[in-house]
MARBA-3410 file (N, C-alpha, C, O; in Angstrom, 1 decimal):
112
0.9,-1.2,-0.1,-0.2,-0.1,0.1,1.2,1.3,-0.1,2.4,1.2,0.1 ~ 0.4,2.2,-0.4,1.0,3.7,-0.8,1.3,4.3,0.4,0.3,4.8,1.0 ~ 2.5,4.4,1.1,2.5,4.7,2.7,1.8,6.4,2.8,1.0,6.8,3.7 ~ 2.4,7.2,1.4,2.3,8.6,1.2,0.3,8.5,1.6,-0.4,9.1,2.4 ~ 0.0,7.7,0.6,-1.3,7.7,0.8,-2.2,7.7,1.9,-3.2,8.4,2.1
-1.7,6.5,2.6,-2.3,6.5,3.6,-2.2,7.1,4.8,-3.0,7.0,5.7 ~ -0.8,8.0,4.8,-0.6,9.0,5.8,-1.2,10.2,5.9,-1.4,10.9,6.9 ~ -1.5,10.4,4.4,-3.0,11.9,4.1,-4.1,11.2,4.7,-4.8,11.9,5.4 ~ -4.5,9.8,4.3,-6.1,9.6,4.9,-5.9,9.9,6.3,-6.7,10.6,6.9 ~ -4.9,9.5,6.7,-5.2,9.4,8.2,-5.2,10.7,8.9,-6.0,10.9,9.9
-4.3,11.6,8.5,-3.6,12.8,8.7,-5.1,13.7,8.7,-5.4,14.4,9.7 ~ -6.1,13.6,7.6,-7.5,14.1,7.4,-8.3,13.9,8.3,-9.2,14.7,8.3 ~ -8.3,12.8,9.2,-9.1,12.1,10.0,-8.7,12.0,11.3,-9.3,11.4,12.2 ~ -7.5,12.6,11.3,-7.2,13.1,13.2,-8.2,13.8,14.2,-8.7,13.3,15.2 ~ -8.5,14.7,13.7,-9.5,15.6,14.3,-10.6,15.4,14.4,-11.2,16.0,15.4
-11.4,14.4,13.5,-12.5,13.7,13.4,-12.3,12.5,14.8,-13.1,12.4,15.7 ~ -11.4,12.0,14.4,-11.2,10.8,15.6,-10.8,11.5,17.0,-11.3,10.9,17.9 ~ -10.3,12.3,17.2,-9.7,13.2,18.5,-11.5,13.5,19.0,-11.8,12.9,20.0 ~ -12.4,14.2,18.4,-13.4,14.8,18.6,-14.3,13.5,19.3,-14.8,13.4,20.4 ~ -14.3,12.8,18.3,-15.6,11.1,18.5,-14.9,10.5,19.6,-15.7,9.8,20.3
-13.7,10.4,20.0,-13.3,9.7,21.2,-13.4,10.4,22.4,-13.5,9.8,23.5 ~ -13.5,12.0,22.3,-14.2,12.5,23.5,-15.8,12.5,23.5,-16.4,12.7,24.6 ~ -16.1,12.3,22.7,-17.6,11.9,23.1,-18.0,11.1,24.0,-19.0,11.3,24.7 ~ -17.0,10.2,24.2,-17.3,9.1,25.6,-17.1,9.9,26.5,-17.8,9.6,27.4 ~ -16.4,11.0,26.7,-16.4,11.7,27.9,-14.8,12.2,28.1,-13.9,11.8,27.4
-14.6,13.1,29.3,-13.2,13.5,29.1,-12.2,12.5,29.6,-12.3,11.5,30.4 ~ -11.2,12.9,28.9,-9.8,12.0,29.0,-8.7,12.8,28.9,-8.7,13.9,28.3 ~ -7.8,12.3,29.4,-6.2,13.0,29.5,-5.4,12.0,28.3,-5.7,10.9,27.9 ~ -4.3,13.1,27.9,-3.7,12.9,26.3,-3.6,11.2,26.2,-4.2,10.5,25.3 ~ -2.7,10.5,27.1,-2.5,9.1,26.9,-3.7,8.2,26.8,-3.8,7.2,26.2
-4.7,8.9,27.6,-5.7,7.8,27.7,-6.5,8.3,26.0,-6.7,7.5,25.1 ~ -6.7,9.2,25.9,-7.2,9.5,24.7,-6.9,8.6,23.6,-7.6,7.9,23.0 ~ -5.4,8.7,23.5,-4.7,7.7,22.3,-5.2,6.2,22.7,-5.4,5.4,21.8 ~ -5.3,5.8,23.8,-5.3,4.6,24.0,-7.2,4.4,23.6,-7.6,3.3,23.3 ~ -8.0,5.3,23.6,-9.7,4.8,23.1,-9.3,5.0,21.7,-9.9,4.3,20.8
-8.0,6.0,21.2,-8.4,5.8,19.5,-7.9,4.6,19.1,-8.5,3.7,18.6 ~ -6.5,4.5,19.3,-5.4,3.4,19.1,-6.1,1.5,19.1,-5.7,0.5,18.5 ~ -7.3,1.8,20.4,-8.0,0.8,20.4,-8.6,-0.1,18.6,-8.6,-1.3,18.3 ~ -8.8,0.8,18.0,-9.2,0.7,16.9,-8.6,0.5,15.5,-8.6,1.4,14.8 ~ -8.0,-0.7,15.1,-7.8,-0.8,13.8,-7.4,0.0,13.0,-8.4,0.3,12.4
-6.5,0.7,12.6,-5.8,1.5,11.2,-5.9,2.9,11.7,-5.7,3.8,10.9 ~ -6.2,3.4,13.3,-6.3,4.8,13.4,-4.9,4.9,13.9,-4.4,5.9,13.3 ~ -4.0,4.2,14.8,-2.8,4.5,15.1,-2.3,5.6,15.3,-1.4,5.8,14.5 ~ -2.5,6.5,16.2,-2.1,7.6,16.3,-1.2,7.9,17.2,-1.1,6.9,18.0 ~ -0.5,8.9,17.6,1.0,8.7,18.5,1.1,10.3,19.0,0.5,11.2,18.3
1.7,10.6,20.1,1.7,11.2,20.7,2.2,12.8,20.0,1.5,13.8,20.2 ~ 3.1,12.8,19.2,3.4,14.0,18.5,2.2,14.5,17.7,1.8,15.7,17.7 ~ 1.7,13.7,17.3,0.7,14.3,16.4,-0.9,14.6,17.1,-1.7,15.4,16.6 ~ -1.1,13.9,18.0,-2.3,14.2,19.0,-2.1,15.6,20.3,-3.1,16.3,20.7 ~ -0.9,15.9,20.8,-0.7,17.0,21.9,-1.2,18.3,21.0,-2.2,19.0,21.2
-0.2,18.5,19.8,-0.6,20.3,19.1,-1.8,20.0,18.5,-2.4,21.0,18.2 ~ -2.4,18.8,18.1,-3.8,19.1,18.1,-4.8,19.5,19.4,-5.6,20.4,19.4 ~ -4.6,18.8,20.4,-5.0,19.1,21.5,-5.3,20.4,21.8,-6.4,20.9,22.2 ~ -4.0,21.1,21.7,-3.7,22.4,22.0,-4.5,23.4,21.0,-5.1,24.5,21.3 ~ -4.3,22.8,19.9,-5.2,23.8,18.4,-6.5,23.8,19.0,-7.0,24.8,19.4
-7.0,22.6,19.2,-8.9,22.2,19.5,-9.1,23.3,20.6,-9.7,24.2,20.4 ~ -8.5,23.1,21.9,-8.6,23.9,23.0,-8.5,25.5,22.9,-9.1,26.2,23.7 ~ -7.7,26.1,21.7,-7.4,27.6,21.6,-8.9,27.8,20.6,-9.5,28.8,21.0 ~ -9.3,27.2,19.7,-10.0,27.1,18.8,-11.6,27.2,19.7,-12.5,27.9,19.2 ~ -11.8,26.4,21.1,-12.6,26.6,21.9,-13.8,25.5,21.6,-15.0,25.7,21.9
-13.2,24.2,21.0,-14.1,23.3,20.8,-13.4,22.3,22.0,-13.9,21.2,22.1 ~ -12.6,22.5,22.9,-12.1,21.6,24.0,-12.0,22.5,25.3,-11.6,23.7,25.2 ~ -12.3,22.1,26.1,-11.8,22.8,27.6,-10.6,21.9,28.2,-10.6,20.7,27.6 ~ -9.9,22.1,29.0,-8.9,21.3,29.7,-8.7,22.0,31.3,-8.7,23.1,31.8 ~ -8.5,20.8,31.8,-8.2,21.1,33.5,-7.0,20.2,34.1,-6.8,19.0,33.8
-6.4,20.7,34.8,-5.4,19.9,35.2,-5.9,19.1,36.5,-6.6,19.7,37.3 ~ -5.6,17.7,36.7,-5.9,17.0,37.9,-4.5,16.0,38.6,-3.4,16.1,37.9 ~ -4.5,15.6,39.2,-3.7,14.6,40.1,-3.2,13.4,38.9,-4.0,13.0,38.2 ~ -2.3,13.0,38.9,-1.4,11.6,38.5,-0.6,10.8,39.5,0.5,11.2,40.1 ~ -1.3,9.8,39.5,-0.4,8.9,40.6,1.3,9.0,40.6,2.0,8.8,41.6
1.9,9.2,39.2,3.2,9.3,39.2,3.6,10.7,38.2,3.5,10.8,37.0 ~ 4.0,11.5,38.9,4.6,12.1,37.9,3.9,13.8,38.1,3.4,14.2,39.2 ~ 4.0,14.4,36.9,3.2,15.9,36.9,1.8,15.5,36.6,1.3,14.6,36.0 ~ 1.1,16.6,37.3,-0.5,16.8,36.7,-0.8,16.4,35.6,-0.1,16.8,34.6 ~ -1.9,15.6,35.3,-2.4,15.4,34.1,-3.6,16.3,33.5,-4.4,16.9,34.3
-3.5,16.5,32.3,-4.3,17.5,31.8,-5.2,16.8,31.3,-4.8,15.7,30.9 ~ -6.8,17.1,31.2,-7.9,16.2,31.1,-8.7,17.1,29.8,-8.7,18.3,29.9 ~ -9.2,16.5,29.0,-9.5,17.4,27.8,-11.2,17.1,27.9,-11.5,15.9,28.2 ~ -12.1,18.0,27.6,-13.4,17.2,27.6,-14.0,18.4,26.3,-13.4,19.4,26.1 ~ -15.1,18.1,25.7,-15.7,18.7,24.4,-16.6,19.9,25.2,-17.1,19.8,26.3
-16.7,21.0,24.5,-17.5,22.2,24.7,-18.8,22.1,23.8,-18.7,21.4,22.8 ~ -19.8,22.7,24.0,-20.7,22.7,23.0,-20.4,22.7,21.4,-20.9,22.2,20.5 ~ -19.2,23.8,21.6,-18.7,24.2,20.4,-18.4,22.9,19.5,-18.8,22.6,18.4 ~ -17.6,22.3,20.5,-16.9,21.0,19.8,-17.7,19.7,19.6,-17.3,18.8,19.0 ~ -19.1,19.7,20.2,-19.7,18.7,19.9,-20.7,19.3,18.5,-21.2,18.5,17.7
-20.7,20.9,18.4,-21.3,21.1,17.1,-20.1,21.0,16.1,-20.6,21.0,15.0 ~ -19.1,20.9,16.0,-18.3,20.9,15.3,-17.7,19.1,14.7,-17.2,18.7,13.7 ~ -18.0,18.5,15.8,-17.9,16.8,15.7,-19.0,16.4,15.0,-19.0,15.5,14.2 ~ -20.4,17.5,15.3,-21.7,16.9,14.3,-21.2,17.1,12.8,-21.2,16.1,12.0 ~ -20.9,18.5,12.4,-20.7,18.7,11.3,-19.6,18.0,10.6,-19.7,17.7,9.4
-18.6,17.9,11.3,-17.9,16.8,10.7,-18.4,15.5,10.7,-17.8,14.9,9.8 ~ -18.8,15.0,11.1,-19.5,13.6,11.0,-20.6,13.6,9.8,-20.8,12.7,9.1 ~ -21.4,14.8,9.9,-22.8,14.8,8.7,-21.7,14.6,7.2,-22.1,13.8,6.2 ~ -20.2,15.6,7.2,-19.8,15.7,6.1,-19.0,14.0,5.8,-19.1,13.5,4.7 ~ -18.5,13.4,6.8,-18.1,12.4,6.7,-19.1,11.3,6.1,-18.8,10.7,5.0
-20.3,11.0,6.8,-20.9,10.0,6.3,-21.4,10.3,4.8,-21.4,9.4,3.9 ~ -21.7,11.7,4.4,-21.9,12.0,3.2,-20.8,11.6,2.2,-21.1,11.3,1.0 ~ -19.8,11.6,2.5,-18.9,11.8,1.6,-18.3,10.2,1.8,-17.4,10.0,1.0 ~ -18.5,9.3,2.6,-18.2,8.0,2.9,-19.7,7.0,1.8,-19.4,6.1,1.0 ~ -21.0,7.4,2.1,-22.1,7.0,1.5,-22.1,7.4,-0.5,-22.8,6.9,-1.4
-21.3,8.5,-0.6,-21.0,8.7,-2.0,-20.0,8.2,-2.6,-20.2,7.8,-3.7 ~ -18.6,8.1,-2.0,-18.1,6.9,-2.3,-18.0,5.5,-2.5,-17.3,4.8,-3.3 ~ -18.7,5.3,-1.7,-19.3,3.8,-1.8,-20.5,3.7,-3.0,-20.2,2.8,-3.8 ~ -21.3,4.2,-3.0,-21.9,4.4,-4.3,-21.1,4.6,-5.5,-21.4,3.9,-6.5 ~ -20.2,5.5,-5.4,-19.0,5.3,-6.8,-18.8,4.4,-7.1,-19.1,4.0,-8.2
-18.1,3.6,-5.9,-17.2,2.2,-6.1,-18.2,1.3,-6.6,-17.9,0.9,-7.7 ~ -19.7,0.9,-5.9,-20.4,-0.2,-6.4,-20.8,0.4,-7.8,-21.5,-0.5,-8.4 ~ -20.6,1.5,-8.4,-21.1,1.6,-9.7,-20.3,0.9,-10.3,-20.8,0.1,-11.0 ~ -18.8,1.0,-10.2,-17.9,0.5,-11.0,-18.2,-1.0,-10.9,-17.9,-1.7,-11.8 ~ -18.5,-1.5,-10.1,-18.7,-3.1,-9.8,-19.9,-3.5,-10.9,-19.4,-4.3,-11.6
-20.8,-3.2,-11.1,-22.0,-3.0,-12.1,-21.6,-2.3,-13.3,-22.2,-1.2,-13.1 ~ -21.0,-2.4,-14.4,-21.1,-2.1,-15.3,-22.3,-2.1,-16.6,-22.0,-1.7,-17.7
END
């Protein structure tokens, strides 16, 4: 498989994956990665997710709070804001429409 194409596809879906994973509830960064990486094909890493979390927080889609950690520095817990839930809804609508259209296009090619 073309690794450049795979990387671009995943890059385009990172924000959707992060927002969708936070729909399940508040999480700290590593916990969020575990939620996402539990699904085959997503496999995100810290250098990809942490800058995105900061950008989504600045954009008002997430809130962040500090909480104690059993070891080391305090953890930063992220939660969707109402604007983040709205953004997720918009992204899911676009994703579903695109997925349905692409599926139809592929199936059309199967039935000459």
